[in-house]
C-alpha positions as CSV (number, residue, x, y, z in Angstrom):
1,X,1.3,0.8,-3.6
2,X,-1.9,2.7,-4.2
3,X,-3.5,6.2,-3.9
4,X,-4.6,7.3,-0.4
5,X,-7.5,9.5,0.3
6,X,-5.6,11.9,2.4
7,X,-2.4,13.9,1.8
8,X,-0.1,12.7,4.6
9,X,3.6,13.5,5.1
10,X,6.1,16.1,4.0
11,X,9.1,14.1,3.2
12,X,10.0,13.7,-0.5
13,X,8.6,15.7,-3.2
14,X,5.8,15.7,-5.9
15,X,3.3,13.0,-5.3
16,X,5.0,11.2,-2.3
17,X,2.4,12.4,0.1
18,X,-0.3,10.9,-2.0
19,X,0.7,7.3,-2.5
20,X,0.4,4.8,0.3
21,X,2.7,1.9,0.8
22,X,0.3,-0.6,2.0
23,X,2.6,-2.9,3.8
24,X,3.9,0.0,5.9
25,X,0.5,1.7,6.4
26,X,2.2,5.1,5.5
27,X,2.5,7.2,2.5
28,X,5.8,7.6,0.6
29,X,5.9,11.1,2.0
30,X,5.9,9.9,5.6
31,X,8.8,7.4,5.1
32,X,12.5,8.3,5.5
33,X,15.2,8.0,3.0
34,X,16.3,4.5,4.0
35,X,12.9,3.1,3.5
36,X,12.4,4.9,0.3
37,X,15.7,3.7,-1.2
38,X,14.8,0.0,-0.5
39,X,11.3,0.6,-1.9
40,X,12.0,2.6,-5.0
41,X,11.6,1.3,-8.5
42,X,15.3,1.9,-9.2
43,X,16.2,-0.4,-6.1
44,X,13.8,-3.0,-7.4
45,X,15.2,-2.8,-10.8
46,X,18.8,-3.3,-9.5
47,X,17.9,-6.2,-7.3
48,X,16.3,-7.8,-10.5
49,X,19.2,-7.3,-12.8
50,X,22.2,-7.9,-10.5
51,X,21.8,-11.8,-10.8
52,X,21.8,-11.6,-14.5
53,X,24.9,-9.4,-14.5
54,X,26.6,-11.9,-12.1
55,X,25.6,-14.7,-14.5
56,X,27.2,-12.9,-17.4
57,X,30.4,-12.1,-15.5
58,X,30.5,-15.8,-14.3
59,X,30.0,-17.2,-17.9
60,X,32.9,-15.1,-19.3
61,X,30.5,-13.3,-21.8
62,X,30.9,-9.9,-20.1
63,X,32.7,-7.6,-22.4
64,X,33.2,-10.0,-25.4
65,X,30.8,-8.2,-27.6
66,X,31.5,-4.9,-29.4
């Protein structure tokens, strides 16, 4: 993701129309909610942490501290 030269799109808020998602050839402001949900930093964080949570649950260590 990087800055574009032009403001494009009215979806979203803030700087969404300024940042291009290179793989989509669109700005964040041009993408719909479904695409934004998949591409967001929150979604990426959840995808990264879920295997770790599953591993903790599977190991029996989940909830044993504290």
